[in-house]
C-alpha positions as CSV (number, residue, x, y, z in Angstrom):
1,M,34.0,7.6,12.6
2,V,32.7,6.4,9.0
3,T,32.6,2.9,8.4
4,T,30.4,3.1,11.9
5,L,27.9,4.7,10.3
6,C,27.5,2.7,7.1
7,T,27.6,-0.3,9.0
8,W,24.3,1.0,11.4
9,F,23.1,2.7,7.8
10,L,22.9,-1.4,6.8
11,Y,21.7,-2.6,9.3
12,L,18.6,-1.0,9.2
13,V,18.5,-1.8,5.9
14,F,19.0,-5.3,6.1
15,Y,16.3,-5.2,9.3
16,S,13.8,-3.1,6.8
17,F,13.8,-6.1,4.1
18,V,13.6,-8.9,7.2
19,G,10.7,-6.7,8.6
20,W,9.3,-6.4,4.9
21,L,9.8,-10.0,4.0
22,C,8.1,-10.9,7.6
23,E,4.9,-8.4,6.9
24,T,4.7,-9.9,3.1
25,V,5.0,-13.6,4.4
26,Y,2.4,-12.5,7.1
27,C,0.1,-10.7,5.3
28,S,-0.3,-12.6,1.9
29,I,-1.2,-16.0,4.4
30,G,-3.7,-14.1,5.4
31,Q,-4.8,-13.0,1.7
32,R,-4.5,-15.9,0.7
33,K,-2.8,-13.9,-2.6
34,L,0.7,-12.2,-2.6
35,A,0.7,-9.0,-0.7
36,D,2.7,-6.2,-2.1
37,R,3.3,-4.3,1.3
38,G,5.5,-1.2,2.8
39,F,5.5,2.0,1.9
40,L,8.4,2.4,-0.6
41,N,8.2,0.4,-3.6
42,G,11.8,-1.3,-3.0
43,P,11.3,-4.5,-0.8
44,V,11.8,-2.7,2.5
45,C,9.8,-1.4,5.5
46,P,11.8,1.4,7.2
47,I,9.4,1.2,10.3
48,Y,10.6,-2.0,11.4
49,G,14.6,-1.2,10.0
50,F,14.4,1.8,13.2
51,G,12.1,0.1,15.5
52,A,15.4,-3.0,15.4
53,L,17.9,-0.3,16.0
54,G,16.3,0.7,18.6
55,V,15.8,-2.6,20.5
56,V,19.8,-3.2,20.1
57,L,20.8,0.4,21.0
58,L,18.7,1.1,24.0
59,L,17.7,-2.9,25.1
60,R,21.5,-3.7,25.1
61,P,21.6,-3.0,28.9
62,V,18.9,-5.5,29.8
63,Q,20.0,-7.9,27.8
64,Q,20.2,-9.9,30.8
65,S,16.4,-10.2,31.4
66,P,14.4,-11.5,28.5
67,V,11.4,-10.3,30.4
68,A,12.8,-7.1,30.2
69,V,13.6,-7.5,27.1
70,F,10.1,-8.8,26.0
71,V,8.2,-5.4,28.2
72,L,10.6,-2.8,26.9
73,G,10.8,-4.0,23.0
74,M,6.9,-4.5,23.1
75,V,6.6,-0.7,24.4
76,L,9.4,0.7,22.2
77,T,8.3,-0.4,19.2
78,S,4.3,-0.1,19.4
79,A,5.3,3.8,20.6
80,L,6.9,3.9,17.2
81,E,4.6,2.6,14.9
82,Y,2.2,5.0,16.8
83,L,4.1,8.0,16.1
84,T,4.3,6.7,12.5
85,S,0.5,6.2,12.3
86,Y,0.2,9.9,13.6
87,V,2.8,11.9,11.5
88,M,1.7,10.0,8.7
89,E,-1.5,11.0,9.3
90,K,-1.0,14.9,8.8
91,L,1.6,14.6,6.6
92,F,-0.3,12.9,4.0
93,S,-4.3,13.4,5.3
94,A,-5.0,9.9,5.5
95,K,-4.8,7.0,8.3
96,W,-3.2,4.3,6.5
97,W,-3.9,1.8,8.8
98,D,-6.6,1.0,11.3
99,Y,-6.5,-1.9,14.2
100,S,-10.3,0.1,15.4
101,A,-11.4,-3.5,14.6
102,R,-9.5,-5.2,17.0
103,R,-9.9,-5.5,20.3
104,F,-7.6,-3.6,23.3
105,N,-6.4,-0.9,20.2
106,L,-5.6,2.6,21.5
107,N,-7.2,5.0,18.5
108,G,-6.8,2.3,15.9
109,R,-2.9,3.0,15.4
110,V,-1.8,0.2,17.6
111,C,-3.1,-3.0,18.8
112,L,-2.2,-5.6,21.8
113,R,-2.1,-9.0,19.1
114,N,0.9,-6.7,16.8
115,S,2.6,-5.1,20.4
116,L,2.6,-9.2,21.6
117,L,4.1,-9.8,18.6
118,F,7.2,-7.2,18.2
119,G,8.0,-8.6,22.2
120,V,8.3,-11.8,21.1
121,M,10.5,-10.0,17.7
122,A,12.8,-8.3,19.8
123,V,13.4,-11.1,21.9
124,A,14.7,-13.1,19.0
125,M,16.5,-10.4,17.7
126,L,18.6,-9.1,20.4
127,Y,19.2,-12.9,21.3
128,L,19.2,-15.0,18.1
129,L,19.7,-13.2,14.9
130,H,21.1,-10.2,16.1
131,P,24.4,-11.8,16.9
132,A,25.2,-13.5,13.6
133,V,24.3,-10.2,11.6
134,E,26.8,-8.0,13.7
135,R,29.7,-11.2,13.4
136,L,28.2,-10.9,9.7
137,F,29.1,-7.6,9.3
138,D,32.2,-7.3,10.4
139,R,33.8,-9.5,8.0
140,I,32.5,-6.5,5.5
141,P,35.6,-4.3,4.4
142,P,35.5,-0.9,5.0
143,W,35.6,-0.2,1.0
144,A,33.1,-2.2,-0.2
145,K,30.8,-1.0,3.4
146,L,30.9,2.5,2.0
147,T,30.7,1.9,-1.6
148,V,26.8,0.1,-1.0
149,T,26.1,1.9,1.9
150,L,26.4,4.9,-1.0
151,V,25.0,2.7,-3.1
152,L,21.9,1.7,-1.0
153,L,21.6,5.1,0.4
154,A,21.0,6.7,-3.2
155,V,18.3,3.8,-3.9
156,F,16.7,4.5,-0.7
157,A,16.8,8.5,-1.2
158,A,14.9,7.8,-4.6
159,D,12.1,5.4,-3.6
160,L,11.2,7.9,-1.2
161,I,11.2,11.0,-3.5
162,V,9.1,8.6,-5.7
163,S,6.7,6.8,-2.5
164,V,6.1,10.3,-1.0
165,R,5.0,12.5,-4.0
166,A,2.5,9.3,-4.8
167,A,1.5,9.7,-1.9
168,L,0.9,13.6,-2.0
169,G,-0.6,12.8,-5.2
170,I,-3.8,10.9,-4.0
171,N,-4.1,13.7,-1.5
172,R,-4.2,16.1,-4.9
173,Q,-6.4,13.6,-6.4
174,L,-8.7,13.2,-4.2
175,Q,-9.3,17.5,-3.6
176,A,-9.6,17.2,-7.3
177,L,-12.6,15.3,-6.7
178,N,-13.9,16.9,-4.2
179,A,-14.4,19.9,-6.0
180,L,-15.5,18.9,-8.6
181,A,-18.4,17.2,-6.1
182,E,-18.6,20.4,-4.4
183,E,-19.4,22.8,-8.1
184,M,-22.0,19.8,-9.0
185,K,-23.6,20.5,-5.1
186,A,-23.6,24.3,-5.9
187,R,-24.8,23.6,-9.3
188,L,-27.9,21.5,-8.0
189,D,-28.6,23.5,-5.4
190,A,-28.8,27.0,-7.4
191,A,-31.4,25.2,-9.7
192,G,-33.0,24.2,-7.1
193,W,-32.4,20.3,-7.3
194,Y,-30.1,19.6,-4.4
195,N,-32.4,18.2,-1.4
196,G,-29.6,18.1,1.2
197,E,-29.7,13.9,0.0
198,G,-25.8,13.3,-0.7
199,I,-24.7,14.0,-4.0
200,K,-22.8,11.0,-4.7
201,A,-26.7,9.1,-3.5
202,R,-28.6,10.4,-5.7
203,L,-26.7,12.1,-8.5
204,D,-28.3,9.9,-11.1
205,R,-31.9,10.4,-10.2
206,L,-31.0,14.9,-9.6
207,L,-30.0,14.1,-13.8
208,E,-33.2,13.1,-14.4
209,E,-34.6,15.5,-12.7
210,A,-32.2,18.3,-14.7
211,H,-33.3,16.4,-18.2
212,S,-36.9,17.9,-17.7
213,A,-35.5,21.6,-15.9
214,K,-35.4,25.0,-18.3
215,A,-32.0,25.5,-16.7
216,D,-29.8,23.9,-19.8
217,D,-26.5,25.2,-19.4
218,A,-26.8,24.4,-15.5
219,R,-28.0,20.6,-16.8
220,L,-25.1,20.6,-19.0
221,R,-22.4,21.8,-16.6
222,V,-23.4,19.2,-14.3
223,R,-22.9,16.6,-17.4
224,E,-19.7,18.1,-17.9
225,L,-18.8,17.8,-14.4
226,L,-20.0,14.3,-13.7
227,Q,-18.0,13.2,-16.3
228,K,-14.6,15.4,-15.1
229,Y,-15.6,13.2,-11.8
230,R,-15.9,9.9,-13.7
231,E,-12.8,10.4,-15.2
232,E,-10.7,11.6,-12.4
233,S,-11.4,9.5,-10.1
234,Q,-10.6,6.1,-12.5
235,R,-6.9,7.7,-13.2
236,H,-4.8,5.1,-11.7
237,R,-1.1,6.2,-11.9
238,L,1.2,3.8,-11.4
239,F,2.8,4.3,-7.7
240,Q,-0.3,5.5,-6.4
241,R,-2.0,2.3,-7.7
242,R,0.4,0.6,-5.7
243,L,0.2,1.9,-2.3
244,T,-4.1,2.1,-2.5
245,K,-3.5,-1.3,-3.4
246,A,-0.7,-2.2,-0.1
247,F,-2.3,-0.1,2.2
248,P,-6.2,-1.7,1.1
249,N,-7.1,-0.8,4.8
250,M,-5.9,3.3,4.4
251,R,-8.5,5.9,5.1
252,S,-9.0,9.0,3.8
253,T,-9.1,12.2,7.4
254,R,-11.1,14.1,4.4
255,Y,-12.5,13.0,1.6
256,E,-12.7,9.3,2.7
257,S,-16.3,9.0,0.3
258,H,-14.2,9.8,-2.8
259,L,-11.3,7.6,-1.8
260,Q,-13.6,4.9,-2.0
261,Q,-14.8,6.0,-5.5
262,I,-11.2,5.3,-6.6
263,K,-10.6,2.0,-4.8
264,E,-14.3,0.7,-6.6
265,S,-12.8,1.8,-10.0
266,L,-9.1,0.0,-9.2
267,R,-10.8,-2.7,-8.0
268,A,-13.0,-2.9,-11.4
269,H,-10.2,-1.7,-13.3
270,R,-8.4,-5.1,-11.8
271,S,-11.7,-7.2,-12.5
272,T,-11.1,-6.4,-16.5
273,W,-7.8,-6.9,-15.9
274,E,-8.1,-10.4,-14.8
275,S,-10.9,-11.1,-16.7
276,W,-8.8,-10.5,-20.0
277,L,-6.4,-12.2,-19.0
278,E,-8.1,-15.7,-18.1
279,G,-9.6,-14.9,-21.7
280,L,-5.9,-14.7,-23.1
281,Q,-5.6,-18.0,-21.0
282,Q,-8.0,-20.2,-22.4
283,R,-7.6,-18.6,-25.9
284,T,-4.1,-20.0,-25.5
285,E,-5.6,-23.3,-24.1
286,E,-7.8,-24.0,-26.8
287,G,-5.3,-23.4,-29.5
288,A,-2.7,-25.8,-27.9
289,Q,-5.3,-28.5,-28.1
290,R,-6.7,-27.7,-31.7
291,L,-2.4,-27.7,-32.6
292,K,-2.0,-31.1,-30.0
293,E,-5.4,-32.6,-32.3
294,D,-4.1,-31.9,-35.9
295,I,-0.9,-32.7,-35.3
296,E,-2.4,-35.9,-33.9
297,K,-4.4,-36.5,-37.3
298,R,-1.3,-35.7,-38.9
299,V,0.5,-38.1,-37.8
300,S,-3.0,-40.8,-37.9
301,A,-2.8,-40.0,-41.9
302,H,1.2,-40.7,-42.4
303,R,0.5,-43.7,-40.8
304,D,-2.2,-45.0,-42.6
305,D,-0.7,-43.5,-45.8
306,D,2.5,-45.9,-45.0
């Protein structure tokens, strides 16, 4: 019993890795750069692992019909993707992926193109990949399966805790930004400076008007709140930054404007970092070129002396 559970857990991890690898390659080709995919920090996408286990466990009775495997595999994996999207949205108040721009989508959670690909993957996995994986894993001794399972389970659990905390941290950051924005709106409204135009879009103009107002305390408080808002939107924690990068189309269901502010800050941060790296590379190349020229001059002078 224990060995069987260990085997199925190893299947889960293996197919989670295969799914992560496929999605990373697919997205990297589309973006023309290396994409960092997945909710977890490690090289695994559990949704693919659970989808693969579902295909193996539920579709074996119809294994004699590739058409049935394709259709049912497409339905099963699409239902899993839809359910995962719905649960994650409720847990973290965010849509982590959105297919609304694609044709034949269902509430932006699933789309026909992906479903067709999932159907093809179900056929390939059930007829080609899993039989080979099953034979390979059967050769692993029970004690090794148990050892590897315990290690991977600990790593998996730790990664899940860190990733969930990062996702909740993004939501807390959005709540903090919203609280600051609402307080700024209330202060401006109390001073007669807010006219419903949208605080973020018109904040600079409102602050200019505040300079000529008599309510100095309100003006100073608004400037203080604005500074806090900017600092909060520029606070980039490592794992939260990775999640934002891994899900570039993520949208907040409550605080979308504030999430866009965080993304803009991250893009500016990356641009600054990339500019610094480009400058460092240029200075290194210039230094290497000067060193090469200096060596050539010394060699030439030495030959002339001889």
